[in-house]
C-alpha positions as CSV (number, residue, x, y, z in Angstrom):
1,X,-12.4,10.2,6.1
2,X,-11.9,6.7,6.2
3,X,-15.2,7.4,4.6
4,X,-14.0,9.1,1.7
5,X,-11.1,6.9,0.2
6,X,-11.2,6.3,-3.1
7,X,-8.1,5.0,-3.6
8,X,-5.6,2.9,-1.3
9,X,-2.0,2.3,-2.7
10,X,0.5,0.0,-1.3
11,X,4.4,0.5,-1.1
12,X,5.9,-3.2,-2.3
13,X,9.1,-4.1,-0.8
14,X,8.3,-3.4,3.6
15,X,5.3,-3.0,3.4
16,X,4.0,-6.4,1.8
17,X,7.6,-7.7,2.2
18,X,9.4,-8.3,5.1
19,X,11.6,-6.0,3.1
20,X,14.8,-8.4,3.0
21,X,15.1,-10.4,-1.0
22,X,16.7,-13.1,-1.6
23,X,19.2,-13.5,-4.9
24,X,20.7,-16.5,-6.3
25,X,23.7,-16.9,-7.4
26,X,22.0,-16.3,-11.4
27,X,20.7,-13.4,-10.3
28,X,17.6,-14.3,-9.7
29,X,15.7,-12.1,-7.0
30,X,12.9,-13.4,-4.3
31,X,11.3,-12.4,-1.8
32,X,8.6,-13.7,0.6
33,X,5.1,-12.4,0.8
34,X,1.9,-13.1,3.7
35,X,-1.2,-15.4,1.3
36,X,-3.0,-13.3,4.3
37,X,-2.5,-9.7,2.3
38,X,-3.8,-11.9,-0.9
39,X,-7.0,-12.0,1.4
40,X,-6.4,-8.7,2.3
41,X,-6.4,-7.1,-1.1
42,X,-9.8,-9.2,-1.5
43,X,-11.5,-8.4,1.6
44,X,-10.6,-4.3,0.0
45,X,-11.9,-5.3,-3.3
46,X,-15.7,-6.0,-1.7
47,X,-15.8,-3.2,-0.1
48,X,-15.1,-1.3,-3.2
49,X,-11.4,1.0,-3.1
50,X,-9.5,0.2,-6.0
51,X,-5.6,-0.1,-4.7
52,X,-3.0,-0.3,-6.6
53,X,0.7,-1.0,-6.0
54,X,4.0,1.9,-6.5
55,X,7.2,1.1,-6.2
56,X,10.5,2.2,-6.6
57,X,11.8,-1.1,-7.9
58,X,11.4,-3.1,-11.0
59,X,11.2,-6.0,-10.8
60,X,9.1,-8.7,-12.4
61,X,8.7,-9.8,-8.8
62,X,6.1,-6.7,-7.8
63,X,5.1,-7.5,-11.1
64,X,4.0,-11.3,-10.9
65,X,2.6,-10.1,-6.9
66,X,0.5,-7.4,-8.4
67,X,-0.2,-10.3,-11.5
68,X,-1.5,-12.5,-9.0
69,X,-3.6,-9.9,-6.4
70,X,-5.8,-8.3,-9.8
71,X,-4.6,-5.1,-8.7
72,X,-2.0,-2.4,-11.1
73,X,1.3,-1.7,-10.6
74,X,3.5,1.1,-11.0
75,X,6.6,0.2,-10.4
76,X,10.6,1.8,-11.8
77,X,9.6,5.3,-10.2
78,X,11.8,7.4,-9.0
79,X,9.7,10.0,-7.6
80,X,6.7,8.6,-6.3
81,X,4.9,12.0,-5.0
82,X,5.6,13.2,-9.3
83,X,4.2,9.8,-10.1
84,X,0.8,9.9,-8.8
85,X,-0.3,13.3,-8.3
86,X,-0.2,13.0,-12.1
87,X,-2.0,9.7,-11.9
88,X,-4.6,11.2,-9.8
89,X,-4.7,14.0,-12.1
90,X,-4.8,12.1,-14.8
91,X,-7.2,9.8,-13.3
92,X,-10.1,12.9,-11.3
93,X,-9.0,11.7,-7.6
94,X,-8.5,13.9,-5.1
95,X,-5.6,13.0,-3.3
96,X,-6.8,13.8,0.0
97,X,-9.2,11.3,-0.4
98,X,-6.2,8.4,-0.6
99,X,-5.1,5.9,1.5
100,X,-1.2,5.3,1.2
101,X,0.6,2.7,3.2
102,X,4.5,3.2,3.3
103,X,7.5,2.7,5.6
104,X,10.9,3.9,4.4
105,X,11.5,7.5,4.2
106,X,11.5,7.0,-0.2
107,X,7.5,7.1,0.9
108,X,8.0,10.4,2.9
109,X,7.6,12.9,0.4
110,X,4.0,11.5,-1.4
111,X,2.4,10.5,2.6
112,X,2.8,13.8,2.8
113,X,0.1,15.2,-0.6
114,X,-2.6,11.8,0.5
115,X,-5.2,12.2,2.7
116,X,-4.7,9.7,5.0
117,X,-1.0,7.8,5.5
118,X,-0.5,4.8,7.1
119,X,2.8,2.6,8.4
120,X,3.5,-0.8,8.9
121,X,4.4,-1.0,12.7
122,X,8.5,-1.5,12.2
123,X,8.3,1.4,9.9
124,X,11.1,3.6,9.8
125,X,11.0,6.0,12.3
126,X,10.2,9.6,9.9
127,X,7.0,8.0,8.3
128,X,5.7,6.8,12.0
129,X,5.5,10.4,12.4
130,X,4.2,10.8,9.7
131,X,1.2,8.0,9.9
132,X,-2.3,9.4,10.6
133,X,-2.6,4.9,11.4
134,X,0.7,2.7,12.6
135,X,-0.3,-0.4,12.4
136,X,0.3,-3.1,14.6
137,X,1.2,-5.8,11.9
138,X,5.3,-5.5,10.6
139,X,5.3,-5.2,6.9
140,X,5.0,-9.0,5.5
141,X,3.7,-10.1,8.0
142,X,0.3,-9.2,6.7
143,X,-0.3,-5.5,7.2
144,X,-3.3,-5.3,4.0
145,X,-5.3,-7.7,5.9
146,X,-4.7,-5.2,9.2
147,X,-6.1,-2.7,7.0
148,X,-8.7,-4.9,5.5
149,X,-10.0,-5.5,8.7
150,X,-10.7,-2.3,9.9
151,X,-12.1,-0.7,7.4
152,X,-14.7,-3.8,7.1
153,X,-15.1,-3.3,11.1
154,X,-15.5,0.4,10.3
155,X,-17.8,-0.4,7.7
156,X,-20.2,-2.8,10.2
157,X,-20.5,-0.2,12.6
158,X,-21.5,2.3,10.2
159,X,-18.8,4.2,10.4
160,X,-17.9,4.3,7.7
161,X,-20.1,4.5,3.5
162,X,-19.2,2.0,1.5
163,X,-18.2,3.6,-2.3
């Protein structure tokens, strides 16, 4: 299965963050992300698998992180399943060839239509039940880096082919 991945999609909050947000009294929001995930994104780029962020939130924080990572983002998404299905159709990607990392119930429907659902260790129980793989890492603490190491390890061991 992993040798057929054509796209990796990440939820943002709870995957690239620990799902918390700091709100200053002037209304400016901040989150903490792991630099390890930046390295993970770059390792996956070396493998040649495209990546993107799909977020319910509309936030300059999400946009800034995607820009820093050099990956596209679709945000402000109410129905992730519908949006990802349309993206797949437009880009001629079979949903069975998508790895999606999600953590909470708003990821459940979209994770049901893709081939390889993955969850951080602290994901909602319903998401863990749906996931084909649950990572050891909690959201915001290097989820993407762990995923990259798994994918790179399979490349080295010859159990997946490079795209």
